[in-house]
Phi, psi and omega in degrees: 000120179291136183241139178224103185264124178284326178218136179276137178299135178083358180249157175293125184304131175257088188294131180268129182250076179269132178277146180298327181286358175263359187263002177061040173279158178304139182306323180292329175289318177299323178300316179296317178297317181298315183290337178270358178083017179265116181244322187244133180282148171286166180305317181294324178290315181297329180276318189280321188300314179301321178292320180295323178295335176274008177067028176277144168292145185227136167252107183254125182238110181198145183287168180297151179088003181264356178097027182296325184301311179293330181298329177257333181289316186296309178293330177294316177296321177302318180292321180297325180298338182262008183251155177296146175272081185258012177077018180242156181294133182256331181219135178240121180247117183256128186225161185283331188225159179296324179300317179291322177301316180296317182296317180294321178299318178294321177297320179298321178301315181294310182295330185266011190305324183259002191258337187082002177288135182251156180212161177207139173268130181238122181206166185286168174094000182273182180272174176298326178296317179294323178298320178295321177297320178296319178300317179299316180296321181287330183263334182250000164099058158292133185298315184241125176247125177252121191227154163267150189302314184297317181293321179296319179295327177300318178288318181298322181297331181281350166088004184257357182279124180250108179252026183288340178254012183296126179268321188222131169251127183236131173246117179251142186052050182297325179298322178292323178296322177293320177301327183271003175084027184263013185302310181295322178298318179299315181294324178294318178297316181299327181293339178272351184273156178300133185295331184275012183290166166266140180238128178241122183240121182240140184209152176273333181229170185226066174289170184302321182290338173291322178297322178296315179299316179299318179298322183285330189253333188260146177246117178045057188281157167267133176260122176246114187230130173254135175298145178299123180288151175281160177304150180303143184299334183274005174273117176276113185261146176204161180216140171257125175264117190207177173266160182306318186289351179265352190296313183299317181295319178294318179300313179300317180298317180298313184291320180289321181297323185268348181049056188291132176269335179207109182212155178239134173251116182265133170241168184255004174209154185298319184298324181293330179304311180297321179296316181292319179301316179297319180295319181290318180294325177298328179274003177085018180261124180287122182208162175231172182236151178216117176208169189291347182271000178280150173293155183300321180297324178292318179300313183296320180295316181294314182295323179295315179296323180291317178298322182275003180061023170283338178239104189288328185238131176245123175261122192214156167276187181290008176299338178243014183282342180242120166085004178293123188261071175233116187278346191265007182292121185271326190219137170240130176243123172272094178297322171246140171298130184299157187293337174215165188298321182297325181296332176299315179297318179298316182297306186286348174289355177285344178249171182056042177266158178054044176067015177274167174270156179202170181226144178229122181243136178237135177262116188246116176266169178306323179292342184262353190299314181298318180296318181292328175299322177294324177297315179298324178293319180296314184274000177056045181202136172275118182285128180304136179265127184264153185278126174287133181307138182302328183296341182270000178092183182294147177243156180289157172279147181278126177219099184295349177263003183293144176273358175100157179211144179275010192318312187260000182157174184284161177281174181232146174292154182246158168107130178196143183294163184231173178178191180196169169088180185191148178170192184250193183245160174222179182260013177105359180243149178286119182298120175081345184275169180291128183268154180284345179273005176105001180290151178260173173147335180282162178301131170087009176154191185255172183279172175290145186258144169061199180258201179080191183292134176292147178275072185273159182233135177253165177303142181090353177249159182299151173115197184095101185268141168259160176302136180252145183294146176075015187256028177104184184283142174276152180295146181235000000 
């Protein structure tokens, strides 16, 4: 397996500053990037895109927030621009959650604004009308389909999905899909895809079962790996070492003392979310809940209120630990120590974004001490231990080598699926952008007409449009 490391583990990252206009992307894609203000690629983008443009299979390992979405979307769109418009799906992106599907679909709309490439997010929980729209997109050719595994299998089982022209299969957050038990679903979906396809597999972590999945799906892949970044320097970290029965009181004290306008409390199981919400509401703290068992309409309502700061506290499982794009989050509380060290970095990375300051508090019980010690080793920092209020009684001493004790209460099961993002639905066409059927609407001109080979332009050839003034909304 050929390896290409963007940053070496244990070394100070040597960030590569590659400009997008140096990557030989299609001019219409460059136009979209330019109008969105994107000039310089992140390390994962600068390393992965050149290999993807050469049609190499890729195993990409990088944590959330490093730009993985563009790393696979941009070269995929470049490849689609060179293919016939035959009304068939060209790229299939499989993701663990509906939130992530929506977010990637929205990113695709922005990047594809000048190209006429179409996309649609397909996920469970919709109406019969939405299922029919998804069927239309799958049979009449949205170029890029972003799917959750269960919903895709529902369509595949009905026998009308044609993936014979599929150019690229992409698995994003593959480690999370494996955590959620989707291994067999992934393999079933892959079995329906064209064998000559390119496969791009992206993950935040690399457990043994990820290596097995990569071995089964990838052909002579290039490995692009970024070392796990440390928490942002502006995140003020702290931990309370306590017993289980003291957790609710400490959490209430933390939230009331700081008068938080926007904060997330992470738990490691769905049942605990409800327990924490009840405790906070009893204490007079306005909060909402987010977990994988909520209906989509409930998720959207809660996330909208949280984004608008009408709901100051969100109690959530790891369904929002990766990729939630809200810059104003002041505080993250780990009500449960996360199930692995990398998840700690993902969770507290929700605060101190966009050069802001933030705080991360973790509640550590005797059963969690050894795990939290591993987290401190990973981030190469001893997290300051905060004093539990005297009124709550004696607290345990911190011992990261401890095998654990049930002293203050029972242990909790670990593990919960993840995802990120938020948004709405479409009918498979880019809103306002140039359509492949000849519709107009994007800045600077009309869409590509009819079927057949796209009239694409490469560097060194005439053409390449820049955004023109007065030509409609720019992608956001």
